[in-house]
C-alpha positions as CSV (number, residue, x, y, z in Angstrom):
1,M,94.8,124.0,-96.7
2,R,98.3,124.9,-95.4
3,A,98.8,125.7,-91.7
4,V,101.9,126.4,-89.5
5,I,102.2,123.8,-86.9
6,M,104.7,123.8,-84.1
7,H,105.7,120.3,-83.1
8,G,108.3,121.3,-80.3
9,P,111.2,123.6,-79.5
10,G,112.7,124.9,-82.7
11,D,110.4,122.5,-84.7
12,V,108.1,124.3,-87.0
13,R,106.5,122.8,-90.1
14,V,103.8,123.8,-92.8
15,E,101.3,121.0,-93.0
16,D,98.1,120.3,-94.9
17,V,95.2,120.3,-92.4
18,P,91.5,120.4,-92.9
19,A,89.7,123.6,-93.6
20,P,87.5,125.0,-90.6
21,E,84.0,125.0,-90.8
22,L,81.3,127.1,-88.9
23,V,80.7,125.8,-85.3
24,E,78.6,128.3,-83.6
25,P,75.8,130.6,-85.4
26,T,78.0,133.5,-84.3
27,D,81.2,132.3,-86.1
28,A,82.5,133.4,-89.4
29,I,85.3,131.8,-91.6
30,I,87.9,134.4,-93.2
31,R,90.3,133.7,-96.0
32,V,93.4,134.9,-94.3
33,D,95.1,137.6,-96.5
34,A,98.2,137.8,-94.3
35,A,99.4,136.7,-90.9
36,C,102.7,137.2,-89.1
37,I,105.0,135.8,-86.2
38,C,104.6,137.3,-82.8
39,G,107.2,137.7,-80.2
40,S,104.8,135.6,-77.8
41,D,105.0,132.8,-80.5
42,L,108.7,132.6,-79.6
43,W,108.0,131.4,-76.0
44,P,107.1,127.9,-77.1
45,Y,109.6,127.7,-79.9
46,R,112.4,128.4,-77.4
47,G,110.7,125.7,-75.0
48,I,110.0,128.3,-72.3
49,S,106.1,127.6,-72.6
50,P,106.1,123.6,-73.2
51,L,103.6,122.4,-75.8
52,K,101.6,119.3,-74.8
53,R,100.9,118.4,-78.4
54,P,101.6,119.7,-82.0
55,S,99.9,123.1,-82.2
56,R,98.5,125.5,-84.9
57,M,100.1,128.6,-84.6
58,G,99.5,132.4,-84.7
59,H,97.0,135.0,-83.6
60,E,97.2,137.9,-85.8
61,Y,95.4,138.3,-88.9
62,I,93.5,140.3,-91.7
63,G,91.4,138.7,-94.4
64,V,88.4,138.4,-96.4
65,V,85.2,137.0,-95.0
66,E,84.0,133.8,-96.7
67,Q,81.2,132.4,-94.7
68,V,79.2,133.7,-91.9
69,G,76.8,132.0,-89.4
70,S,73.2,132.6,-89.1
71,E,73.4,135.1,-86.1
72,V,76.2,137.1,-87.8
73,R,74.6,140.6,-88.6
74,D,77.3,143.3,-89.1
75,I,80.0,141.3,-91.0
76,Q,79.2,140.2,-94.4
77,V,80.9,137.8,-97.0
78,G,83.3,139.7,-98.9
79,D,84.3,142.2,-96.2
80,F,87.9,142.9,-95.7
81,V,88.3,142.7,-92.0
82,V,90.8,143.1,-89.0
83,G,90.4,141.2,-85.8
84,S,91.7,141.2,-82.4
85,F,93.9,138.4,-81.1
86,M,91.2,137.8,-78.4
87,A,87.8,137.2,-79.9
88,S,85.0,138.8,-77.8
89,D,81.2,139.1,-78.0
90,N,81.9,143.0,-77.4
91,T,78.5,143.2,-75.4
92,C,79.2,141.7,-72.0
93,E,79.8,144.1,-69.1
94,I,83.5,143.5,-69.4
95,C,83.6,144.3,-73.0
96,E,81.5,147.4,-72.5
97,A,84.0,148.6,-69.7
98,G,86.7,148.4,-72.5
99,Y,88.3,145.2,-71.6
100,Q,87.4,142.9,-74.4
101,S,90.5,140.7,-74.0
102,R,88.7,139.5,-70.7
103,C,85.3,139.1,-72.3
104,I,83.3,136.6,-70.2
105,H,83.0,134.6,-73.4
106,V,86.6,135.3,-74.8
107,V,88.4,132.8,-77.0
108,G,92.0,133.2,-77.6
109,M,92.7,133.1,-81.5
110,G,96.1,131.4,-80.4
111,S,93.9,128.3,-79.4
112,I,92.6,128.4,-83.1
113,G,95.6,129.5,-85.2
114,T,95.7,132.2,-87.8
115,Q,98.9,131.3,-89.6
116,T,96.8,129.4,-92.0
117,E,95.1,129.9,-95.3
118,Y,91.5,130.1,-93.6
119,A,90.4,130.7,-90.1
120,R,87.3,130.4,-88.1
121,I,86.6,133.6,-86.1
122,P,84.4,133.2,-83.0
123,W,82.1,136.0,-82.1
124,A,82.6,137.6,-85.6
125,D,80.4,140.7,-84.9
126,G,82.3,141.5,-81.8
127,T,85.5,140.6,-82.9
128,L,86.0,141.8,-86.4
129,V,86.2,145.2,-87.9
130,K,85.3,146.0,-91.6
131,V,88.0,148.0,-93.5
132,T,86.8,150.4,-96.4
133,G,88.8,152.5,-98.7
134,D,92.1,151.7,-100.7
135,I,94.2,149.2,-99.1
136,T,97.6,150.0,-100.4
137,P,100.6,147.7,-99.6
138,E,101.8,150.1,-96.9
139,R,98.2,150.1,-95.3
140,R,97.9,146.4,-95.5
141,R,100.9,145.9,-93.4
142,S,99.7,148.3,-90.9
143,L,96.5,146.8,-90.8
144,L,97.9,143.5,-90.0
145,A,100.0,145.3,-87.2
146,A,96.7,146.6,-85.7
147,S,95.6,143.0,-85.1
148,D,98.1,142.8,-81.9
149,V,101.0,144.6,-81.7
150,L,99.8,148.2,-82.6
151,G,96.9,147.6,-80.4
152,T,99.0,146.2,-77.5
153,G,101.5,149.0,-77.8
154,W,98.6,151.4,-77.6
155,F,97.1,149.8,-74.7
156,A,100.4,150.0,-73.0
157,A,100.7,153.8,-73.4
158,V,96.9,154.4,-72.3
159,A,97.8,152.1,-69.4
160,A,100.8,154.2,-68.5
161,E,98.7,157.4,-69.1
162,A,101.0,158.8,-71.7
163,A,100.2,162.4,-72.3
164,P,101.2,165.9,-73.1
165,G,103.7,167.1,-71.0
166,K,104.8,163.5,-69.7
167,T,108.1,161.8,-70.0
168,V,107.5,158.1,-71.2
169,A,110.1,155.4,-70.9
170,V,109.9,152.2,-73.0
171,V,111.4,148.9,-71.8
172,G,111.7,146.6,-74.7
173,D,112.7,147.4,-78.3
174,G,110.5,144.5,-79.8
175,A,107.3,145.5,-82.1
176,V,105.2,146.1,-79.1
177,G,107.8,148.5,-77.4
178,L,108.4,150.3,-80.7
179,L,104.6,150.7,-81.3
180,G,104.2,151.9,-77.8
181,I,106.6,154.7,-78.7
182,L,104.4,155.4,-81.9
183,A,101.4,155.4,-79.5
184,A,102.8,157.7,-76.9
185,S,103.9,160.0,-79.5
186,Q,100.4,160.1,-80.9
187,L,99.1,160.8,-77.5
188,G,101.3,163.8,-77.1
189,A,104.1,162.6,-74.8
190,E,106.7,165.4,-74.5
191,R,109.6,163.0,-74.2
192,I,109.9,159.5,-75.0
193,I,113.0,157.4,-74.0
194,A,113.6,154.1,-76.0
195,M,115.6,151.6,-73.9
196,S,117.5,149.8,-76.9
197,R,120.9,148.4,-77.7
198,H,120.3,147.7,-81.4
199,A,120.9,150.2,-83.9
200,D,118.4,149.2,-86.4
201,R,115.5,149.4,-83.7
202,Q,116.8,152.6,-82.3
203,A,116.3,154.0,-85.8
204,L,112.7,152.8,-86.1
205,A,112.1,154.1,-82.4
206,R,113.3,157.5,-83.5
207,R,111.0,157.3,-86.6
208,F,108.1,156.5,-84.3
209,G,108.8,159.7,-82.1
210,A,111.5,158.4,-79.5
211,T,113.5,161.6,-78.3
212,D,116.1,159.8,-76.4
213,I,117.9,156.4,-76.4
214,V,119.2,154.6,-73.2
215,E,121.4,151.4,-74.0
216,E,121.9,150.4,-70.4
217,R,119.9,147.8,-68.6
218,G,119.1,146.9,-64.9
219,D,120.5,149.3,-62.3
220,A,122.4,151.2,-64.9
221,G,119.5,151.6,-66.9
222,V,117.3,153.1,-64.3
223,A,120.1,155.4,-63.1
224,A,120.2,156.8,-66.6
225,I,116.5,157.4,-66.7
226,K,116.6,159.0,-63.0
227,E,119.5,161.3,-64.4
228,M,117.6,162.3,-67.4
229,T,114.5,163.3,-65.2
230,G,116.2,165.3,-62.6
231,G,116.2,162.4,-60.2
232,Y,112.5,161.7,-60.5
233,G,112.1,159.0,-63.0
234,A,109.5,158.8,-65.8
235,H,105.9,159.9,-65.4
236,S,104.8,156.8,-67.7
237,T,106.6,153.6,-68.4
238,I,105.7,150.8,-70.7
239,E,107.0,147.3,-69.9
240,A,106.7,145.4,-73.3
241,V,109.1,142.2,-72.5
242,G,107.7,140.1,-69.7
243,T,110.7,139.1,-67.7
244,Q,111.8,139.8,-64.2
245,E,114.5,142.2,-65.3
246,A,112.1,144.1,-67.5
247,M,109.4,144.6,-64.8
248,E,112.0,145.6,-62.1
249,Q,113.5,148.1,-64.5
250,A,110.2,149.4,-65.3
251,I,109.1,149.8,-61.9
252,R,112.2,151.5,-60.7
253,S,112.4,154.0,-63.7
254,T,109.0,155.4,-62.8
255,R,108.5,158.2,-60.5
256,A,106.3,157.9,-57.3
257,G,102.9,158.6,-58.4
258,G,103.7,157.5,-62.0
259,H,102.1,154.7,-64.1
260,V,103.4,151.6,-65.4
261,G,101.7,150.0,-68.3
262,F,102.8,146.2,-68.6
263,V,101.9,144.2,-71.7
264,G,104.9,141.8,-72.0
265,V,103.5,138.3,-71.5
266,S,104.7,137.5,-67.8
267,H,107.3,134.5,-67.4
268,G,108.7,133.9,-64.1
269,V,108.0,137.5,-62.9
270,S,107.3,137.9,-59.2
271,L,107.0,141.4,-57.4
272,D,108.7,142.1,-54.1
273,G,105.9,143.4,-51.9
274,Q,107.7,145.7,-49.8
275,E,109.4,147.5,-52.9
276,L,106.2,147.9,-54.7
277,F,104.4,149.3,-51.7
278,L,107.1,151.9,-51.2
279,S,107.2,152.8,-55.0
280,G,104.0,154.7,-54.9
281,I,103.4,153.7,-58.5
282,H,100.2,152.7,-60.5
283,L,100.4,149.3,-62.1
284,H,97.9,148.7,-65.0
285,G,98.4,145.9,-68.0
286,G,97.7,142.6,-69.1
287,P,96.3,141.1,-72.3
288,A,95.6,144.1,-74.5
289,P,91.9,144.9,-75.3
290,V,92.8,145.5,-79.0
291,R,89.0,145.5,-79.9
292,R,88.4,148.7,-78.1
293,F,91.1,150.7,-80.1
294,L,90.7,148.8,-83.6
295,P,88.2,151.3,-85.1
296,D,90.3,154.3,-84.1
297,L,93.4,152.7,-85.3
298,I,92.0,151.5,-88.6
299,D,90.9,155.1,-89.3
300,R,94.4,156.4,-88.6
301,I,96.1,153.9,-90.8
302,M,93.5,154.5,-93.6
303,N,94.2,158.1,-93.3
304,D,97.9,157.7,-93.5
305,Q,98.4,159.3,-90.0
306,I,100.3,156.4,-88.9
307,D,102.5,153.7,-90.5
308,P,102.7,150.9,-87.9
309,G,103.4,148.3,-90.6
310,A,107.1,149.6,-90.7
311,V,107.8,147.1,-87.8
312,F,107.6,144.3,-90.5
313,D,111.0,144.3,-91.8
314,Q,110.9,140.6,-93.3
315,T,108.1,139.2,-95.5
316,L,107.9,135.5,-96.3
317,S,105.7,133.0,-97.8
318,V,103.8,130.9,-95.4
319,D,105.8,127.9,-96.8
320,D,109.0,129.6,-95.3
321,A,107.5,130.3,-91.9
322,A,110.1,128.1,-90.2
323,E,112.9,130.7,-91.5
324,G,110.8,133.4,-90.1
325,Y,110.6,131.9,-86.6
326,R,114.5,131.4,-86.8
327,A,115.0,134.9,-87.9
328,M,112.9,136.5,-85.0
329,D,114.5,134.1,-82.5
330,E,117.8,135.2,-83.4
331,R,116.9,138.7,-83.6
332,C,117.7,139.0,-87.2
333,A,114.2,140.4,-87.9
334,I,111.9,142.7,-85.7
335,K,108.6,141.1,-87.0
336,V,108.0,138.8,-90.0
337,M,104.8,139.0,-92.2
338,L,103.7,135.7,-93.7
339,E,101.8,135.7,-97.1
340,F,99.6,133.1,-98.7
């Protein structure tokens, strides 16, 4: 079967690899219907997160169940499913508290790779959610988004406590930041400020519910947010990048007593203790517990309440995965969908 393999920075290949087999009785094998390239896949592509060996890529997926282990009860062969980028048993104390991405038995799907024709899904009952109803092309794209970027943006908005009457600032205009805007809108935020310099992303931000755009960054961006909020800063801020500049901008854009939801994968970020102490803000984030939100998100998608799949602005055959990585690296595409 074909799989996307990264050999090193800028070196992405599609190769023939052995098909997966059931390993644990709680596993399932799915035929991947579609996968996609994530912003976090660009860290090794750019050499920022070095690879020790050639690695299978991808952690976002939708597909059809082909096999199930002997202990799988809720998922059946033939089911069309969406799964989280983190596999979880969904029964441990951490899962029951709503943090499935930190399950005591968690398996990162990135360690398995889902940019491939078939994939093994650990903890199938706890990880996969069955989809029923008519899966139109638009819904299909949106279901794929739910596997990571929608669920991650949603968690960011929840962690930032976006709610009616609040102003939400969003740092980052990639797929996660844009879907954080959609989530904040769905959660009833009164004002949503998208921090973006790119016209196409600004347009999508407004489509998802942004009321204002701030193009400035750093101190100038913080000043713009403060000016727009009467000197207070945002009630809620989403940090969806993972860099030092983005985290500092998020913290400084938030009013005392406000909340920052951070979901950008941290690279080289360190926080000044004195500044954090004096800020008086709440920080909450990390790997998104997508599984917590999947049933609700799937329901919204299948009832056409939301269209998160609009973040996919390029669709390619998996054979052209290298082109997709280049497009996202060069910011020619927001998010690339890979089909088989």
